[in-house]
N, C-alpha and C positions, 0 to 999 in steps of 0.2 A: 504493500500498497504506501503510496505515495507520501503519506503523511510519516509513517516511518524513517522514508530517506531524508527526508526534510530534515529531521530533528535528531538523527545521528550524530551529534555534533562531540569534540572533544573539548574540553575544559583547559586547552595551550595556553599554558603558561603561568597557571593560579596556582598552583602547589607549591611554587618557592615562592610566590609573595610573602613580605613580609606582615605584621599586624597593621591593617588596614586602620586609617588618622579616622576621627570623627569629624564631620563636616559642619561648618558654622551655617551654611545656606544649603537650599535647594537647588539652586543655579550650581555651585560647585558640586554638588552629590549628583546632578545629570551629565556633568559632564567626564565623573568615576563613573557612571553608570555607562554611558554611551562607549568610553575606553574599554571598559570589559566586555559589553556586549559585543563590540565590534573583533576586538581579541578572539572572542569564541567563534563568533561565526568566520573569520579569514582562515582559524585553527581547523575547524572543521573539513575544510573544501581541500579536492586533489586538483592539483592543476598540472600534471603531467600533460594533459590532452591540449591545453591551449593552444599552443603552436599551431596544431593542426587547425582547430576551429577558428582562429583568426585567419590562415590561409584559406580556409573553404566556405568561410561567408561570404555571401554575394552581397558584398558593399551598396548597391546600390537599390536591392530589397530590402536588407535586413535580413533575409532566409538564412538558413542553410540548404543548400538545392539538396542533401541527401540525408539520411541517418534520421529525421525526425519525420514524422507523420501529425501535418499541420489540421489534419481533420477535426472538425469543430459544431457544435450544436447538436442536434438530431442523431445525426451519423455517426457522431464520434463514442469511441469508449467510455464508458462512464468512471470506470475505475481505472484508476493510476493514468489518467490521462495522457496519451504519450507527448503530446503538444507542450506539456509543461516542461519538456526537456528544452525546450528554448530555454526557457529562464534556469533550469540548473548549470547550464553552460554559462549563462550568463554571470549569475554570479561567482561561479570559480575564475572566470576570467576578472571580474571586479575583487578578487582576495587576491588575484597573481597581481593586479596593478597596486592594489594598495602594498602588496607587500605581508609577508607573518605567515603564509602558509606554509602548511610543512612541507620540505625538502623542493619549495619551488625553486627555479630559476630567475636570479636575481635580475636579469636582464627585463623584465616584463614588469619590474617596479618603476610605476609613474613614464611607464611607455607609451608615447604619443600614438602610436598606432593602434597599438592594444586598446587605450581609451577611444580613441575613435571606432573602433570594431566593434565597443560595447552601446557606444550610442547609436550607433546602426542597428545593432540588434534589438535594442529598446524599442528604438524609432518603431522598427517593423509593427512590434507587437501594442505598442502605444495609439499608431495611426489606425490599428486594425481591432483596436478595443471595441465590445458593444456596448450602445448605447441605450438597449432598451433594458429599464433596469428592474423589469419584471423578469429577465432573465436570471437575477441573480441568487436566485433561493433554488435553480433548478427544478426537475421535476414538471416544467410547464409544455415541455415541447410539445408541439402540434396543439398547443390550445391556445387561444384569441389572444393573452396575456405575453406569450411569446412561441409564437409559431415557428415550425420547425426552419422556414424561411430567412428567420432573423439573421442581418448580420451581424458579421464581428465574429470574435474569439471565445467563445462561452460552451459550456458543458451542460447536460441537462443533470448532472449529479451537483447538489448545492456546495459537496465540499470542494471542488475545483473553484466553483467562484469566488465562493467566501474564506476559504481557510488557502485551498491550495497553492493558489497563484498569489494570493496578499501576501502571504508567508515569505517567497522568493521575491517580489519586489521590494518588502519591506528590507528585507535582509542586503538585495544589491544596493538600495537607494541607499541606507545607512553607512555601507563601505563608502560609496563614492561622496556623500557629504558634500561640501562647498564646491567639488569638479562638476556638481550636477546645473546645467543650466536651469533657468527659470521656467522652462517648459517643459523638462524633463522633472522637475521639481514637482512641477504642477500634477504630471500625470500621474508620478507617485503616489503623491497623497490624494488624490483624484480614487485611485484603485485601492488604497488601504481604509480611506474614509467610508468608501460605499462600503467594502467588508464589515466595517467597525459599527455600521448604524445599523446592523443587525441585531444589536444588543437593544438598542431602541425598539425594535421593531419586537422583539418578545421573540423569537425564533423559537421555534419546539426544540430544535437541535441544538441547540444553547444549553448543554449541562456537561458535567465531568470534564473529559479533557478536551473538549472541544471550545468549554470557556477560556480555558487557558491558551489555546491557538490564538483565537482571536484578540485574547488579551495582550499576548505579544506582537501582534499585529498592530496595535494601537500602540503600545508602550516604542516601539520600533518608530513609528510614526512621530510620536513624541520626541522622542531624541535628535531627530531627524530635524525638527520645527522648534526645539528648546520650546514646546508646550510642558508646562509643569501641571497645566491642571488636567490635561490627557494623561498624562504619566500618573499622576495620582488615581485615576479616575483605573486606570490598567489595574496597577497595583490591589487594589481598594477588591475588583472582581476577583483577583486571583486569590488573595487574601480571604475573600468570602467563601471558595471552596474549599480552605483547609479548615473544614468543621466535618464533624461524623455525620455521614448523610442514614438517618435511621428508619426511613420510612421503607416500604416493602417495594422492588423493585424502581428503587430511585438511584439516579447514576450518582456515582462519587466514591469515596473512600469509606467504608464502612467500621463499624465499632470495633470488627475483629479484623481489621486493618486489609481486608481486601477488597478490591475496587471491581466496582459494577458499571458497564454501561450496556446501553441499548436494553435500558427497563429488563433487566433480571438475567444478565449473562457477566458471569466472571470472566475478568477482563485485566487482569493484572498485567498480562505478556505483550499487549498491543495498545488500547485506549489508555489502560494505569503506568507504562510505561511512559507513554506518551507526555501524560501528564505528571508524572515523577520527573521527566527531564524539565520540562517548563519548567517546572517551582523549583529544582536544581538551580536552573541557569536563574531565574527572576531573584533567588535567592542571594547567590553567590554574586551576581550584580551588585544587589542593594544591601550587601552584607554589614554593618556599622553604619548604616545613611539612618535618615528616619522612614525609610520606604521599606525598612525590613520589618520580616513576620515576627510579631512578637511569642512569645514563650508558648502558649498555648498553641497559638497556629503552627508553629515548628513542630510540637510535640506530636502534633495529628500527620504533619506530614513525614515523621520520624516512623510512625506506627507502622504507614505505608511501607517504605521501605523496609523495616523489620518484616514484614511478611514475607514481601516478595522473595524475599532470600530462600525461604522456605518451598518456592516455587522455582527454583532454580535447581538442576542440574549439570554435570560436567562429563562431557561428551572425552573420554580417555583417549580416540582415535584420532580426535581432529585438534584436542586438548582447547577447547571451546566451551565457554559457558553457553546454555540452552533455558529457555522456558519451558516447563511445563506442557506441553500440547493442549492439556485441559484448562489452563489459561491462556489460551490464543483462540479460541472458538473456530471462526470460519478461518483462519490464516492455516489450518493444519493443513489447504492444500494447494500450500506453494512449497517449491523445492527452495533448498538452502541457495542454490545459485542466485533466486530472484530478490536477494537483497533482503526480502520482507521479515518479519519477525521472528521467522524459525531460523534464519540466519544464524541470531547470535544474540544476547542479553541487551544489547545497543546500553549498555549503562556506561558510563566512565568512573569508574569504580575511583580514581584519583581525583576525579571535582566530588564526589559523595565525601573523602576523605577529608578534602579542605573545606566542605560546607560546616561539614564535623569540627574542625577544629575551629573556623570563625565565629561558628555560633555556640560553641561550646556544649552541642549536644552531644550527650555520651552514646546514644544508642545510635546515631545517625554517624560517631565515628567507629561503633562497636560492628555495622552493618561493614561496611570499609574494609574495617581490619578482617573480619570474618571471609570475605569475597575475596579478598587479596593474596589469602593464606593457600597452602597448598591442599588439591583435594585427594581423597583416599575413595578409588572407583568413581563412583558416578554423586557421589555427596559432595557437590560445592558448599566449601564455609562450614565443613564437616560439622553440621548440625546432629543431634542426636536426640531421638524423641518424636513426640506425636504433638499433631496440633489440628484443632479442629477449626475449619474457617464456616462458622454457625449461618453466617448471611448469605453464605453461597452454595451450601450442600457440597461442602469439600473437606477432604481430610487428608493430612499428608504425614507419612512415617518414616523416618529416616535413621537408617543404621548406619556402622561404620564404613559401609563400602557400598551401600543402595539407597535408592529412593523410590517411595511407593507413594504414587497418590491417587484418589478414589474420589470421581465426580458423579454426583447425583444431581436429579431437579427433583425439586416439588410446587404445591399450589402457590410457591410464594418465589420460583426462580425459573427460567427458562433454559432448554434443554442447550440449543446452539443457534445457528440462525446462516439464512443464506441469503446473502446480499451481494448485487452485482456479478451476479452469475457464479460465485464462489461458496463452497461447498452445499451444492445440490445434494449431496447422499449423506449430509452431516446427523441426519434423523437420529440416530442411537448413541450419539458421543456423550452422552451423560446418562445413560442407562445403567449407571452404576460401572465406569469405567475406569477400570484398574492397570494404571500403568507401572511396569518395574523396572529401574533405569539400575542395570550392574554397570555395563561398558560404557554406556550412554549414549551410544549409537542405533539402540534396538529398533527406535521407531523412525529414525531422521530420514527420508527421502522416499517413504513408501507409501503414503499413501496414495498416489495414481494405482497403483497395483494391488494394493489390498481389497479385500473382502470386506465391503461396507456393511455387510451384515453380520461380521465377525468381530465387533471392535472388540478390542482386551477387556477383559472382564465380565464383559456382560451377560446376563440371562434374557436369553430371545425367541421368540418365536421365529425359528429363520426363514426368511423370504414373505414376512405375513404384513408388511408393512411396505406400500409402495415409495420407494425413496425419489422425491422429485424438491426441485427448489421451492414451490410454491407452498409446500406442505412441511417444509423442513421443521420451520421452529412453531414448538407448542410449549405451553404453560403445562407443570405436573397437576396431577388429579387430587394428589393427598398433602395435606400438609407433615405428617408424620413421615420425616425425612431428616437425618440429620446424625448427630452423635454424642457424645461425651467423649473428654479427653482429663486424664490425669498430667499431661506433660509428657510422661515415658509412654504411656498403653492409650488404647481408645477403642470405642467400638463406634461402628455408622451401621444406621439400618435405613432401610428402604422399603417403604408400601407402595407397591408400582401398578397400576393399570395403561396399557398403552392408550393414552391422551386421542390418538388420532384413530384407532379401531374400534376402540374397547374390547379388543376381543381376547388378550391377553391379561393374567395377573399373576404376581405373586410378592412373596415376602424376602427381604434378603437382610442379611447381615454378616459384617467383617469384623474379626476383632483381631485386634494388631496388638501382640505382646511384644515386651523387651526382647531384646536378643533375638531379634528375627525369625519368628515365627507369627503366621498369621493365619486364623482360621475362618472360613466361608461357609455361613449354614442359608441354603435354600429352603422353604417349603412355602405351602400353599400355594401351589403352580394352580393356575386353569389356563384353560387355550378354549377358545370354539371355533377353530379353526383345525385342519390336519394337518399344519406347519408344524415341523419338527421342534422341540422345544431344546435349544442347549446352551449349557452353560461354559462360555468361552473361557478359557484359562489364559490363553493369550494368541500375539498373532505378530511376529517382530521379524525383524533379519535372523536367517539362520546363521549358527557360528556353531560349528563343531558338532562332537557325537549328541546324537538324542538317545537316551538309557529310558525305556519302558521295562517295567518291573526287572531293573537290575539288569539288562541286558541291551548291548547296542542295538539299535533297530534304524532301519530308513524309514519308518511310519507304520502306523496298523491302522486299521477300519472299523470303529463300533465292537472292539474286544469285550468281552464281558469281564466283571471283577477284576479289575484293573486295581493294581496294588499301589505302582510307582510311576512318577514319570520327572526327568531330569534333562534340561537341557539351558546352557550358557548362563550358568549361575545361578537357576531357580529353580527348586527342585518342588513337588508335590506328592504327597500322600492321599492315600482315599480310603474311606470306613470300609469295615471289613463288610462283605454281604450286600455291598451296592448295588440298587438295580438300575446304575449308570453304565452308559458302555465309554471307552473313552477315545477318541478319533485323532490321529496324529500326521501330520503331510508335513514333507519338505519340497522345495526344489521353485522353481522359476516363474514368477508371473510376470506380466506385463500390462504395465498401464497407461494412459496416454493424460499427461497432467492438464491438457485442454481439455478433458471432458470433467472436469472436475472445478476449474476457477479459469482464471486469466492467464496464467502462463504460456509462453511461448518457447517453454525446454522441450527440446523433442521428447518422445516416450521413453520409457523406461524399464529396463527388467531386472526384479530384485528376487535373490535366493529367499524364500519364506519358509518360516516355521510357524504352523497355526494348530493348534491343539484346543479341543473342546470335547466337554462332558455331553452325551446325549441322553436325556430323561425319558427313559422307556415307561414307567410308570408313574404318571404327573402328582398320583396321590401319594407316593413315597418321597419324603425330605430327604435332602443329600447335604452333605458337607466333607468338605477337604480342606488339607491344610497347606499352605504354604513356607516354603523356605528362601527368604530373597536372598542374595548376596555367599552364595556358598561356592567356595570357590572351584570347587570340582565333583565329581561324583561320590569320590571318598566322601569327601567333608557332607555332602548330604547324605549319606547313607548314616554316617556315624550321628551326626545332629538329628535324624528323622528316628533312630534306633535309641535316640535318649530325651524323646519329649517328653515335658512334663504336664500337657492340656488334657483334661478328659471331659467330655461332653456330658452336661447333665441334662439339657432338655432342648429339643429342635422340633418345635409344632407350631401350628400356627397360634398359639398364645404365649409362648415363650422361647426363645431363645438363649442357650446359656451354657457358659463353660467356666469350667475350674483349672486355673494353673498350681497344681500340689507345690513346685517347688516354692513359691512366690503368696501360699496359703491367699491366693487372692481371685473373688469370683467377677465374673464378667456377665452382668444378668439385661436381657430385655424383655420387658414386658411389653407387648405389645399391646393393649388395652387394659382397659378400668375391669375389666372382668376376669383378668389371666389370672388370678388364683396368687399361690404360692409357689414357691421354687425352694426345693432343699437342696443345701449345699452339701458336700461328702462330709464334712463335719458335724453333719447335725441341725446347723443353723437353717433359721425356715426364713424366707424373704416376701412381702407382699406387698406392691404400690395400689394406690386406689386411683392411677392416672396410669396412662401408657407412660414410661420411662424406661430412660438405659439407666444402668448402674453400673459401678467398679465398685467391690468390697474388699479392701484388704483385711484380713482377720489378724494377721498380725502385726500391724500398727490402729488396727481401728478405724482407720478412713474412709468415709463411703462419700463416694461422689456421683453426683445424677447431673442428666440435662434430662430438660423435654425436646424432642425432637419435633414436634409440633408446633411449640413457639406460643402456644395458644394458653397456659395453665401459667396461674400466678403464683402454686402452693403444689406441693404435692408431698404426701406423707408416706413415709414407707417405713411398714411396722417387721421389728426384728425378731423372730421369735426363736431363743436359742433353745437346746436341747434340755437344759435343765434351767428352771429361773422361769421369772416374769418375761412376759411380750413387752418390749419399750417401740414406741411408734415416734420415729424421727421427724421433723417437720421442716422442709426444705421452703425458702422464701427464693422463689425462682426469679431470676432475671426477667425484666420487661424492656420493652421498645426497641431501642437498636440492640438492646445486650441479649434479647432473648433467644433462647436456643444453647447459652453460653452455659459452662460447666460450673458448679458450688460444691465444696464440702462441707459435711460436720463429721465430728469423730462420735463413733459409738463402743462405751469402755463397757463391755463384758467380761466380765470373771467369773468364772462358771463356781459356784460354790461348794464351800469343802462338804466332804464327804465324810 
């Protein structure tokens, strides 16, 4: 997406600055902010092609005769409008003329011929700028307000007109500064002020990251024109976003630090990342001036950065950090070569460290320190433990060498989106998707070739839903989706009915225990069709031997009574007597990127490993155990042989396991009428509402959460084998904290005999 390309800036030179002075006037501050801003823009440009661009530009027309598709209006590509590459070149040329770009040729600094070429290229666009302001907000093509024949360079996608073009123009013009002619300056400010007027118009798309992008345009114009009022307005809009967005499906930073965009989608990896980079630049530019964020505002931003690092993994093959695919919704359809959000995290960690130093915020500094360190396996930042992002139905569990991420959706959230033809087959991307990163390259560049009905980790009525762009996005049917976390372990639950067909239903619970052991339980499966019901173990790159029931295998098809499976650092064991059958395939699969999005990369062939369980009897609950981060088959064999989890219950009322090594119970009460569960110790527990519970009998700590986020209080009755019952009353979090975990201490001492 163009947004990602425009804002992947490096904070050049900032990391070596001395402590910044306090300025006595806003005029002094504006000059300082402008210097910092220009340094960032220039430092982020690649100028190696400037010479060829100067020589190939048609000076009389101001166009490049090849290499850029100038199609505009209704016939233009909506996403990543190719015509904006005209301005991508101009920004880089302006940076070379200014001086200070990385590894640039000094001959271009203040070069008259280069400056003339820049004027020619800008002049082409300015003279062909659209004049019908009804076209600004896009999606009007073919209507009376902005008919398809409207002259000028515009796009039917509002983003290109309101943010894409003005961001490039504002950067270029700020760099060129006093060298601009009065005509050029007027054209620059016409484009930027036309866009900034969207604030006054109250456009519905101005939420979350889009607010900051537009504020950036206004701030650049203010710095160009020395308009303190406009700069103050831009910064006030930025700081207005540095609050927690507590309403359901409301864009912005949530109380758990996750980021939501497009009304119910987890988007830390794209829109949230754009938001973070914008704030990072705004606040570094304004550090120790009157425009800087206050302590509370900066604390909200710090929570976003702290959450971001939980969603980042490390690819050991390429030595790059990436976003979890569940934090990228539709952008999963872009290969790394497209320089879209799948290509890397797009965050300059040095810049994060600098803001932490300048602001004195320890959380921001800790994020930078964590991500700058070495990674073990896929675990970027060496985070260890469990975190529930209750506002977005998302859990992350991280061990020494692996990262597991689980994405669900509820009546509060959406599954994914198909926008601008990207992600037409993504309907199942939040059906309990479980990605397991060990090497870090498991899922990279495979989306064009994989089976979109076998998304990793989901339970699905295979091919039971028609996958098409127009029907991709849905809201979940039930509120009881979420989980509880103690920080080192967690439970996630999902009550699911297919929102599109209403033909398929299940209950599913995931238990994430310390030391790399995960238990999955599926029950209450109901299907109204003949589609085969499958629980997908994984679909990822094939790498090395596959072991089925202890023997190297090239694949199996629906074998009964499976005992174990191991491949590429992840192992599975299956309960004795399971009615489920195991299928495992490996081999080349070919796919076309253009079929799932707008990428122009050639078709790809990937050697894929696909494994799933077939539910042969839908009335039988099933369960299996996952061992991520096992170095080889021998390590898996040893670990699985010494597992300390035992099943307590797995049915439509209660899902529960017990970790004997830690004397800890993990319990899901699916409904108020679930009744009591009895633990191996003889202790019984019962809840008055649907509840997730982790009870450590050794320490007495009881941690609970309400996945439905609808209750303000929960009563948990503890009935010991000897002695009186005790009822623990939990005052549950509400508003933006609803769904968060809370703990009480239960002090049970067995009576002396």
